[in-house]
C-alpha positions as CSV (number, residue, x, y, z in Angstrom):
1,M,0.0,-0.2,0.0
2,R,1.3,2.7,-1.3
3,I,-0.1,6.7,-0.1
4,N,1.4,9.8,-1.8
5,L,1.1,13.6,-0.6
6,L,0.4,15.7,-3.6
7,K,2.4,18.5,-5.0
8,E,0.1,18.7,-8.2
9,Y,-3.4,18.8,-8.5
10,V,-5.8,16.2,-8.9
11,Y,-9.4,17.3,-9.0
12,T,-12.1,14.9,-7.7
13,P,-16.3,15.0,-7.0
14,W,-15.5,16.2,-3.9
15,G,-12.6,19.0,-4.7
16,Q,-9.1,18.9,-4.9
17,A,-7.4,15.6,-3.6
18,Q,-4.6,15.8,-0.9
19,Q,-4.0,12.1,-0.9
20,I,-3.8,9.2,-3.3
21,E,-3.7,5.9,-1.6
22,H,-2.8,2.8,-3.9
23,I,-5.1,0.2,-3.2
24,A,-4.1,-2.2,-6.3
25,E,-3.8,-2.0,-10.2
26,G,-6.8,0.3,-11.3
27,I,-7.9,1.2,-7.6
28,D,-6.9,4.2,-5.7
29,F,-8.4,5.7,-2.9
30,Y,-8.2,9.9,-2.9
31,T,-8.8,12.2,-0.1
32,T,-9.7,15.6,0.2
33,A,-10.1,18.6,2.9
34,S,-14.2,17.4,2.6
35,H,-14.5,13.8,1.6
36,G,-13.0,10.9,-0.7
37,G,-13.6,7.9,-2.0
38,Y,-12.3,5.4,-5.1
39,K,-11.2,6.0,-8.1
40,I,-11.0,2.7,-10.5
41,S,-9.6,2.2,-14.0
42,A,-12.0,1.2,-17.0
43,E,-10.3,-1.9,-17.2
44,R,-11.3,-2.5,-13.3
45,K,-14.8,-2.0,-13.7
46,K,-15.1,-3.9,-16.8
47,T,-14.2,-6.9,-14.0
48,M,-16.7,-6.0,-11.6
49,P,-19.4,-8.6,-11.2
50,E,-23.5,-7.4,-12.0
51,P,-24.7,-5.9,-10.7
52,Y,-21.9,-4.1,-8.9
53,R,-20.8,-3.5,-12.7
54,S,-24.1,-1.1,-13.9
55,H,-24.4,0.7,-10.3
56,K,-24.5,4.0,-10.6
57,T,-22.5,6.2,-8.3
58,F,-23.1,8.9,-6.5
59,A,-20.0,10.9,-7.9
60,G,-20.5,9.1,-11.5
61,G,-18.4,7.8,-13.8
62,L,-15.1,5.6,-12.2
63,W,-15.5,7.2,-8.7
64,Y,-17.1,5.8,-5.8
65,E,-17.6,7.9,-2.8
66,E,-16.2,6.6,1.1
67,D,-19.9,6.4,2.3
68,C,-21.6,4.4,0.5
69,D,-20.3,3.5,-3.2
70,W,-17.3,2.3,-0.7
71,A,-19.5,-1.2,-0.7
72,V,-19.4,-1.7,-4.7
73,I,-15.6,-1.3,-4.3
74,A,-15.2,-3.9,-1.2
75,L,-17.8,-6.5,-2.6
76,S,-16.1,-6.5,-6.1
77,F,-12.4,-6.8,-5.1
78,P,-12.9,-8.6,-1.5
79,D,-9.2,-9.5,-1.1
80,E,-7.7,-6.3,-2.8
81,V,-9.8,-4.4,-0.4
82,F,-9.1,-5.9,2.6
83,K,-5.5,-6.8,2.9
84,Y,-6.3,-8.4,6.6
85,N,-4.8,-11.0,8.2
86,D,-7.6,-11.7,10.3
87,P,-10.5,-13.9,9.0
88,E,-13.4,-12.7,11.4
89,K,-12.6,-9.0,10.8
90,K,-12.8,-8.9,7.2
91,A,-15.6,-11.0,7.5
92,M,-17.0,-8.6,9.6
93,L,-16.2,-5.6,7.0
94,L,-17.9,-7.9,4.3
95,E,-21.1,-7.9,6.1
96,K,-20.7,-4.3,6.3
97,A,-20.5,-3.4,2.9
98,M,-23.5,-5.7,1.8
99,K,-25.3,-4.3,4.4
100,T,-24.4,-0.6,2.9
101,W,-25.6,-2.1,-0.7
102,E,-28.8,-3.5,0.2
103,W,-29.7,-0.5,1.8
104,M,-28.4,1.4,-1.4
105,Q,-30.4,-1.1,-3.4
106,E,-33.8,-0.6,-0.9
107,R,-33.3,3.6,-1.2
108,N,-32.8,3.3,-5.4
109,A,-36.2,1.7,-5.1
110,E,-38.1,3.9,-2.8
111,R,-36.9,7.0,-4.9
112,A,-37.9,5.4,-8.5
113,K,-41.4,4.8,-6.8
114,G,-41.2,8.2,-5.5
115,A,-40.6,9.4,-9.1
116,E,-43.3,7.0,-10.3
117,R,-45.7,8.4,-8.0
118,T,-45.0,12.5,-9.3
119,R,-45.7,11.3,-13.3
């Protein structure tokens, strides 16, 4: 794992990046003054299993914000994101990722129903 303090300007959906943490090939985590998230390469996205690959992220494109969208990255690439020797800790984090994913799906379904009612 490498963390780079940035000297040049790198912009994210949340503002100027302050740090980039290289997680794995095609997966980086960006932090800003106020928020952060993952950015994956187009090649990496092609390897994501469905339904994660077709998930529309809050930030858009290849950006996955740290509050909810992180679950998509964690569930798609658990061995790269969770590099723990402790299987119980890894299982706990995967369970949290799955609950976050389920919450996002419920929220999207509620929004779709609301949109239908306003038509």
